N, C-alpha and C positions, 0 to 999 in steps of 0.2 A: 712744581705748581705756581699759579700766578693768582693772587687774591686783589680783587680792585681794580686798578687801572681804568678806568671809566673811558680815559681818553683813546686807549688801546696802542700808546707810544711805546710802552714798555713791550708788548706784545710784536708789534711790528719790529721793535728793536732787537728782540731775541730771534725772530724768524729771519732777518736779515743775517744775524751773527750765525746761526746753525743752519744754513740753508743747504738743501739737498743738491747734489750727493754726496757732497763729502761729509756731512754730518747728518744724523739722523735725531729731529727734537721732537719729544712728546711732552707737549705743553699742556698742561690741564688747566684751565681758566674759570675762575668762580668770582661771582660778583661780591659776595659778602661773607663776614667771618661766621654768620650763622649756618652758610652753605659749606663753608671752607672744613670747620672741626670735623662733621661726620664723613666729608669725600677723604679727609687724610687716612682714615681707617681704609678704605677700599684702595685707594691710589699707591700709597707707601711712597711718597716723591723722595727725590734725593736733595731737594733744595725747594725752600719756601719763599717766593717774593711777595711780600704784604706791601699792599698801598696803605700808608699810613692813613689816608682818608677815609677808609671803611672801620678804623678804630674810633672815631670819636662820637659822641662826645665823651665817652669812659676809656681815655686813652691805654691807661696804665692797666686797668682792671682787663680791658679786652685783649690789650696785648699778652698778659700772662695766661690768657683761656688758651692762647694759642700756642705760648708756648710750653705750657703742661699738656697738651694735646699732640705735641710731636717735640719732646725735650732733647732727641737726640739729632733733630733734622735742623741742617745749618739755615738760619733765617736771615733774611736780606730786606732790609726796609726801603720802599720806595717814598720819596716826599717831593714837595714842591721846596722852593726857595724859603718860602714863608713859615713851611713847617722845620726848618732846619734842627731848632732847638729842641722840638719835641724827639726828632729823630736820633738826637744826639742822646737823651734821655734811655732812647731803647737798648743803647748799648748797654748799659749798665743793667739791663734786665735779660740780657741773654741775646740779644740781636748781634750777628758775626759783623755786620756791615751796614751802612746806609748808602744809597745812591739819590742825588738831587736831579729831578726830571729834566730841571733846565740844562743841565750838564751831561745829561746821558747821552752816550755815543757807544760804538762798537769795541772801542778800546777801553773805556770805563766799564761796561757790562764783561768784558772778557776776564778781565783782572780780577775783578769782585767774584765772579762765577768760578775761574779756575782756584780762586785761594779758598773759596767753600768748598770745592769739591775734593782739593788736596787734603785740607782739615778733617773733611769727613773720612776719607779714606784710611788716614793714618790715626784719626781718633778710633777708628775701628780695630785697628792692629794693638794700640796702645793699651785699649779695654782690655785687653790679654794680660795686661801688666799693671795690676791692681793690686795694692797691698790691702791684704785681709783684715788685719786690724782697724785701719782708719778708713779704707775705701779712696783713699787718695792713690795716684800714679806710684809706681815705684820709681827708683832711679833711672831703670831703662826706659819706663813711659816717657818721663820728664825729659831726656835726652832725645828721643826719639819726636816727640813733639815739640819741643824746645828748637829741634835743629830744623824743623820744618817751619816752624814759625819766624825764626831767625831769617830762613831762606827768601820768605813772602816779605819780611818787612824789609830786606835789602833790596827786592825788587820795586818795593814801592817807596823807598826812601823814607822807611818809617823808622822808629826808636823802640824798646822796651827796657823795662825794670825787672830786676831780679832782686828778689829777698830769701835770704836763708835764716833758720832759725835753728838753736839746738838747745836742747834740754841738759843742762851742763851735769846735774847730778842723777841721771837716770838710771846708772848701774846702781847708786846706792839707795834709792828710792825703790827698785826693784828687789834689792838685798833684805831690807829693811821690813817691806810691806808686801811683798809678792807679786806675782806675775800679774794678777788681776787689776791690782791698785795700779800696776806699772801702765798697764793698757789702758785705763782709764785716763791717767795722764796725757798720754797720747792722744786719747780722743778727745780731751779736754783742749788741746791744743788744735787739733784739727777744725773743730767748732769755731774756735776765734779766728784761723785763717778763712775760714769759708765765711764768715761775717765780714771778713775785712777788703774782700775780692770779688771782682765780678764773676757772673758765672762763664764769661768768655776767657777769664784767665785759668792758669792752669797750674794746679797744687798736688803737690808730692811730698811722699816720706823719702826720702834719698838715704838714710841710712836706719840705723837702728833706733837713734835720738835725734836725728836730723831730717828738717823741713826745707822745703823751696816752694816759692811761689813766684810765677811769671807773671808781670802785669804786662799785656799787650797793648801797642800803641799808648803808651805813657811819656808823659812829659818830666824833665826835671822837677818843674813845680809840682805836678801831679803825685809823682812819686816821694818828695818830701812830705806830702801832705799823708799819703797811704803809710808811709813807715811811721809817721806819729801815730796815727789810728792802730797800727799793729801794735806798736808797743803799749799803748794805753791798753789795748786789750788784752795781751799776755800779762801785763801786770795786774789785771783783775782777776785772770785765771789763777795766778800765782798766790793771790790774796785771797779768793774765794775757797780753794782747796781745804777739806776737812782731813789733813793728814800730820801726820809727827814729822813728816822730812818736808820741809818747804820746798817748793819747785823754784829752781834756778833757771832762766831761762835767758838766752843772748841773742840780740838778732845782729845781721850786717846786710847790706843792700848794695848794689850797682847799677849802674846806667849802660846800655850800649846802643850805641847810635849805626847809622848806615854807613858814618864813613869811617867806621872800623872794618874794613873790607876784608881784612884776611882771619879776624879773629873765628873761631869756631864757637858752636854753643857749649860745647865741653871746657873750652878753654874759659870762657866766661862764666860758667860755674864754677870750675875750680878757682878762679880769682875771688869770687864772692865768699864761698866756703872758706878759702884761705883768711879771710877776715875774721869769721868765727874763731878760728883754732888762737888767733892773735888776742881776740877779746877774751877767751877762756884762759889763756895763759895770764894776762893781764889780773885776771879775778882771782886765779889762783896766788899771784903774787902778793897781792893786798891781802887777801885771807892769811 
Protein backbone atom coordinates (compact mmCIF):
# COMPACT_ATOMS: atom_id res chain seq x y z
CA UNK A 1 0.00 0.00 0.00
CA UNK A 2 1.24 3.48 -0.93
CA UNK A 3 0.12 6.59 0.96
CA UNK A 4 0.89 10.00 -0.52
CA UNK A 5 3.38 10.19 -3.40
CA UNK A 6 1.79 13.23 -5.02
CA UNK A 7 4.49 13.26 -7.71
CA UNK A 8 3.76 9.65 -8.68
CA UNK A 9 7.48 8.81 -8.75
CA UNK A 10 7.24 6.01 -6.18
CA UNK A 11 4.28 4.34 -7.91
CA UNK A 12 6.09 4.56 -11.24
CA UNK A 13 9.26 3.03 -9.78
CA UNK A 14 7.28 0.22 -8.13
CA UNK A 15 5.45 -0.64 -11.34
CA UNK A 16 8.73 -0.68 -13.25
CA UNK A 17 10.31 -2.93 -10.61
CA UNK A 18 7.38 -5.36 -10.50
CA UNK A 19 6.41 -5.34 -14.13
CA UNK A 20 4.26 -8.07 -15.69
CA UNK A 21 4.47 -10.86 -16.64
CA UNK A 22 7.32 -11.79 -14.28
CA UNK A 23 5.72 -10.16 -11.25
CA UNK A 24 2.20 -9.38 -10.14
CA UNK A 25 2.02 -6.08 -8.28
CA UNK A 26 -1.13 -5.30 -6.33
CA UNK A 27 -0.65 -1.65 -5.46
CA UNK A 28 -3.28 0.24 -3.49
CA UNK A 29 -2.64 3.99 -3.51
CA UNK A 30 -4.31 6.55 -1.24
CA UNK A 31 -3.72 10.27 -0.99
CA UNK A 32 -3.91 10.90 2.76
CA UNK A 33 -3.60 9.31 6.20
CA UNK A 34 -7.31 9.91 6.72
CA UNK A 35 -7.99 7.55 3.82
CA UNK A 36 -5.13 5.20 4.64
CA UNK A 37 -6.24 4.08 8.11
CA UNK A 38 -9.73 2.78 7.22
CA UNK A 39 -8.36 1.25 4.00
CA UNK A 40 -5.89 -0.84 6.02
CA UNK A 41 -8.78 -2.82 7.48
CA UNK A 42 -10.03 -3.75 4.03
CA UNK A 43 -6.76 -4.31 2.17
CA UNK A 44 -4.50 -5.93 4.83
CA UNK A 45 -1.25 -5.01 2.98
CA UNK A 46 2.08 -6.80 3.21
CA UNK A 47 4.00 -3.49 3.27
CA UNK A 48 3.07 0.17 3.79
CA UNK A 49 5.01 2.91 1.98
CA UNK A 50 4.22 6.19 3.70
CA UNK A 51 5.10 9.53 2.13
CA UNK A 52 6.31 11.75 4.96
CA UNK A 53 4.63 14.74 3.31
CA UNK A 54 1.17 13.49 4.33
CA UNK A 55 2.21 13.34 8.01
CA UNK A 56 2.75 17.07 8.48
CA UNK A 57 2.19 19.28 10.40
CA UNK A 58 1.86 16.78 13.30
CA UNK A 59 4.52 14.32 12.18
CA UNK A 60 5.01 12.19 15.27
CA UNK A 61 1.34 12.01 16.20
CA UNK A 62 0.27 11.12 12.65
CA UNK A 63 3.00 8.52 12.23
CA UNK A 64 2.02 6.87 15.50
CA UNK A 65 -1.61 6.69 14.35
CA UNK A 66 -0.54 4.75 11.28
CA UNK A 67 1.65 2.42 13.36
CA UNK A 68 -1.18 1.75 15.81
CA UNK A 69 -3.53 0.98 12.93
CA UNK A 70 -1.20 -1.70 11.53
CA UNK A 71 1.48 -2.51 14.13
CA UNK A 72 2.60 -5.76 12.48
CA UNK A 73 2.91 -4.46 8.91
CA UNK A 74 6.43 -3.34 7.86
CA UNK A 75 6.38 0.41 7.23
CA UNK A 76 8.81 2.18 4.90
CA UNK A 77 8.97 5.98 4.80
CA UNK A 78 9.39 8.00 1.60
CA UNK A 79 10.96 11.42 2.06
CA UNK A 80 12.73 14.25 0.30
CA UNK A 81 16.35 15.10 1.06
CA UNK A 82 15.12 18.11 3.09
CA UNK A 83 13.09 15.72 5.29
CA UNK A 84 15.96 13.35 6.01
CA UNK A 85 16.25 14.15 9.72
CA UNK A 86 12.49 13.67 10.20
CA UNK A 87 12.75 10.39 8.31
CA UNK A 88 15.46 9.22 10.70
CA UNK A 89 13.20 10.00 13.66
CA UNK A 90 10.54 7.63 12.32
CA UNK A 91 12.99 4.73 12.76
CA UNK A 92 12.73 5.24 16.51
CA UNK A 93 8.94 5.12 16.18
CA UNK A 94 8.91 1.77 14.40
CA UNK A 95 9.60 2.45 10.72
CA UNK A 96 11.61 -0.35 9.17
CA UNK A 97 13.54 1.93 6.82
CA UNK A 98 13.29 5.13 4.77
CA UNK A 99 14.02 5.97 1.15
CA UNK A 100 14.97 9.44 -0.06
CA UNK A 101 13.12 10.31 -3.25
CA UNK A 102 16.23 11.87 -4.83
CA UNK A 103 18.04 8.52 -4.59
CA UNK A 104 15.11 6.23 -5.29
CA UNK A 105 15.77 3.68 -8.02
CA UNK A 106 15.00 0.06 -8.76
CA UNK A 107 18.00 -1.30 -6.83
CA UNK A 108 17.23 0.74 -3.71
CA UNK A 109 13.55 -0.15 -3.71
CA UNK A 110 14.31 -3.80 -4.36
CA UNK A 111 16.68 -3.98 -1.39
CA UNK A 112 14.31 -2.23 1.01
CA UNK A 113 11.21 -4.17 -0.06
CA UNK A 114 13.03 -7.51 0.01
CA UNK A 115 14.20 -6.82 3.55
CA UNK A 116 10.68 -5.87 4.61
CA UNK A 117 9.12 -9.00 3.12
CA UNK A 118 11.81 -11.25 4.59
CA UNK A 119 11.40 -9.70 8.03
CA UNK A 120 7.63 -9.96 7.80
CA UNK A 121 7.77 -13.66 6.94
CA UNK A 122 10.38 -14.52 9.55
CA UNK A 123 8.64 -12.51 12.27
CA UNK A 124 5.43 -14.36 11.55
CA UNK A 125 7.23 -17.63 12.19
CA UNK A 126 9.07 -16.27 15.24
CA UNK A 127 5.80 -15.07 16.79
CA UNK A 128 5.16 -18.74 17.48
CA UNK A 129 8.27 -18.63 19.68
CA UNK A 130 7.16 -16.23 22.41
CA UNK A 131 7.92 -16.53 26.11
CA UNK A 132 4.60 -16.67 28.03
CA UNK A 133 5.93 -14.83 31.10
CA UNK A 134 7.49 -11.79 29.41
CA UNK A 135 5.94 -11.79 25.93
CA UNK A 136 9.45 -11.53 24.45
CA UNK A 137 10.89 -13.91 21.89
CA UNK A 138 12.41 -17.14 23.14
CA UNK A 139 16.00 -18.12 22.42
CA UNK A 140 14.84 -19.89 19.25
CA UNK A 141 12.97 -16.76 18.18
CA UNK A 142 16.03 -14.59 18.75
CA UNK A 143 18.23 -16.99 16.79
CA UNK A 144 15.73 -17.05 13.91
CA UNK A 145 15.29 -13.28 13.70
CA UNK A 146 18.90 -12.52 14.55
CA UNK A 147 20.22 -14.76 11.77
CA UNK A 148 17.87 -13.18 9.26
CA UNK A 149 18.79 -9.66 10.42
CA UNK A 150 22.50 -10.47 10.16
CA UNK A 151 22.03 -11.73 6.59
CA UNK A 152 20.27 -8.49 5.65
CA UNK A 153 22.93 -6.36 7.37
CA UNK A 154 25.66 -8.31 5.60
CA UNK A 155 24.11 -7.56 2.20
CA UNK A 156 23.57 -3.88 3.02
CA UNK A 157 27.05 -3.52 4.62
CA UNK A 158 25.48 -2.67 7.96
CA UNK A 159 26.27 -3.31 11.62
CA UNK A 160 24.39 -4.14 14.80
CA UNK A 161 24.86 -4.27 18.56
CA UNK A 162 23.84 -7.10 20.88
CA UNK A 163 23.27 -6.75 24.62
CA UNK A 164 22.74 -9.53 27.14
CA UNK A 165 21.37 -9.19 30.67
CA UNK A 166 21.52 -11.75 33.49
CA UNK A 167 19.55 -11.79 36.75
CA UNK A 168 22.37 -13.27 38.82
CA UNK A 169 20.38 -14.23 41.89
CA UNK A 170 17.20 -15.39 40.17
CA UNK A 171 17.19 -18.81 41.85
CA UNK A 172 17.67 -17.27 45.30
CA UNK A 173 14.85 -14.82 44.63
CA UNK A 174 12.51 -17.58 43.54
CA UNK A 175 13.34 -19.77 46.53
CA UNK A 176 12.90 -16.91 48.98
CA UNK A 177 9.77 -15.24 47.55
CA UNK A 178 8.15 -17.77 45.24
CA UNK A 179 7.46 -18.14 41.54
CA UNK A 180 5.08 -15.16 41.33
CA UNK A 181 7.67 -12.72 42.71
CA UNK A 182 10.31 -14.18 40.41
CA UNK A 183 8.03 -13.72 37.39
CA UNK A 184 7.38 -10.11 38.44
CA UNK A 185 11.15 -9.51 38.52
CA UNK A 186 11.46 -10.85 34.97
CA UNK A 187 8.62 -8.58 33.86
CA UNK A 188 10.34 -5.57 35.48
CA UNK A 189 13.50 -6.33 33.50
CA UNK A 190 11.37 -6.72 30.36
CA UNK A 191 9.84 -3.27 30.92
CA UNK A 192 13.32 -1.75 31.26
CA UNK A 193 14.48 -3.36 28.02
CA UNK A 194 11.35 -2.27 26.15
CA UNK A 195 11.88 1.33 27.31
CA UNK A 196 15.52 1.35 26.12
CA UNK A 197 15.19 -0.08 22.64
CA UNK A 198 13.34 0.82 19.46
CA UNK A 199 10.32 -1.13 18.31
CA UNK A 200 12.34 -2.25 15.32
CA UNK A 201 14.95 -3.87 17.60
CA UNK A 202 14.61 -7.50 18.73
CA UNK A 203 14.16 -8.45 22.40
CA UNK A 204 14.20 -11.96 23.84
CA UNK A 205 14.30 -14.00 27.02
CA UNK A 206 16.99 -16.47 25.99
CA UNK A 207 17.22 -18.45 29.23
CA UNK A 208 15.62 -18.80 32.62
CA UNK A 209 17.18 -15.56 33.85
CA UNK A 210 18.89 -14.37 30.65
CA UNK A 211 17.76 -11.64 28.26
CA UNK A 212 19.09 -10.39 24.93
CA UNK A 213 18.45 -7.25 22.89
CA UNK A 214 19.57 -6.83 19.28
CA UNK A 215 19.91 -3.19 18.17
CA UNK A 216 19.66 -3.14 14.38
CA UNK A 217 21.71 -0.64 12.31
CA UNK A 218 23.65 0.49 15.38
CA UNK A 219 27.00 2.28 15.43
CA UNK A 220 29.73 1.93 18.04
CA UNK A 221 28.89 5.38 19.41
CA UNK A 222 25.17 4.63 19.45
CA UNK A 223 25.74 1.27 21.16
CA UNK A 224 27.74 2.96 23.94
CA UNK A 225 24.89 5.40 24.58
CA UNK A 226 22.31 2.58 24.58
CA UNK A 227 24.37 0.54 27.05
CA UNK A 228 24.64 3.47 29.45
CA UNK A 229 20.89 4.03 29.21
CA UNK A 230 20.21 0.33 29.73
CA UNK A 231 22.43 0.07 32.80
CA UNK A 232 20.79 3.15 34.34
CA UNK A 233 17.32 1.69 33.82
CA UNK A 234 18.29 -1.70 35.19
CA UNK A 235 19.89 -0.05 38.20
CA UNK A 236 16.63 1.83 38.79
CA UNK A 237 14.68 -1.45 38.55
CA UNK A 238 16.91 -3.04 41.19
CA UNK A 239 16.57 -0.07 43.55
CA UNK A 240 12.82 0.37 43.16
CA UNK A 241 11.85 -3.25 43.84
CA UNK A 242 10.11 -3.84 47.18
CA UNK A 243 11.77 -7.14 47.99
CA UNK A 244 13.75 -8.86 50.73
CA UNK A 245 16.10 -10.19 48.08
CA UNK A 246 17.87 -7.36 46.18
CA UNK A 247 17.99 -7.87 42.44
CA UNK A 248 21.52 -8.35 41.07
CA UNK A 249 21.81 -7.64 37.34
CA UNK A 250 24.82 -7.79 35.03
CA UNK A 251 25.04 -6.71 31.40
CA UNK A 252 27.40 -7.27 28.51
CA UNK A 253 27.43 -5.99 24.94
CA UNK A 254 29.10 -6.59 21.63
CA UNK A 255 29.26 -5.13 18.11
CA UNK A 256 29.04 -6.96 14.82
CA UNK A 257 29.95 -5.41 11.47
CA UNK A 258 29.74 -6.71 7.93
CA UNK A 259 33.54 -7.21 7.97
CA UNK A 260 32.93 -10.29 10.17
CA UNK A 261 31.98 -12.30 7.12
CA UNK A 262 32.21 -15.79 8.60
CA UNK A 263 30.57 -15.23 11.99
CA UNK A 264 27.09 -16.64 12.44
CA UNK A 265 24.51 -15.02 14.67
CA UNK A 266 24.59 -18.00 17.03
CA UNK A 267 28.36 -17.46 17.46
CA UNK A 268 27.81 -13.73 18.05
CA UNK A 269 25.25 -14.48 20.75
CA UNK A 270 27.58 -17.04 22.39
CA UNK A 271 30.41 -14.50 22.55
CA UNK A 272 28.28 -11.82 24.23
CA UNK A 273 26.75 -14.37 26.63
CA UNK A 274 30.22 -15.59 27.58
CA UNK A 275 30.99 -12.06 28.80
CA UNK A 276 28.07 -12.36 31.22
CA UNK A 277 29.54 -15.50 32.73
CA UNK A 278 32.88 -13.74 33.25
CA UNK A 279 31.13 -10.84 35.01
CA UNK A 280 29.19 -13.31 37.16
CA UNK A 281 32.35 -15.13 38.19
CA UNK A 282 34.07 -11.86 39.11
CA UNK A 283 31.07 -10.83 41.19
CA UNK A 284 31.17 -14.13 43.09
CA UNK A 285 34.91 -13.72 43.75
CA UNK A 286 34.41 -10.19 45.09
CA UNK A 287 31.53 -11.42 47.28
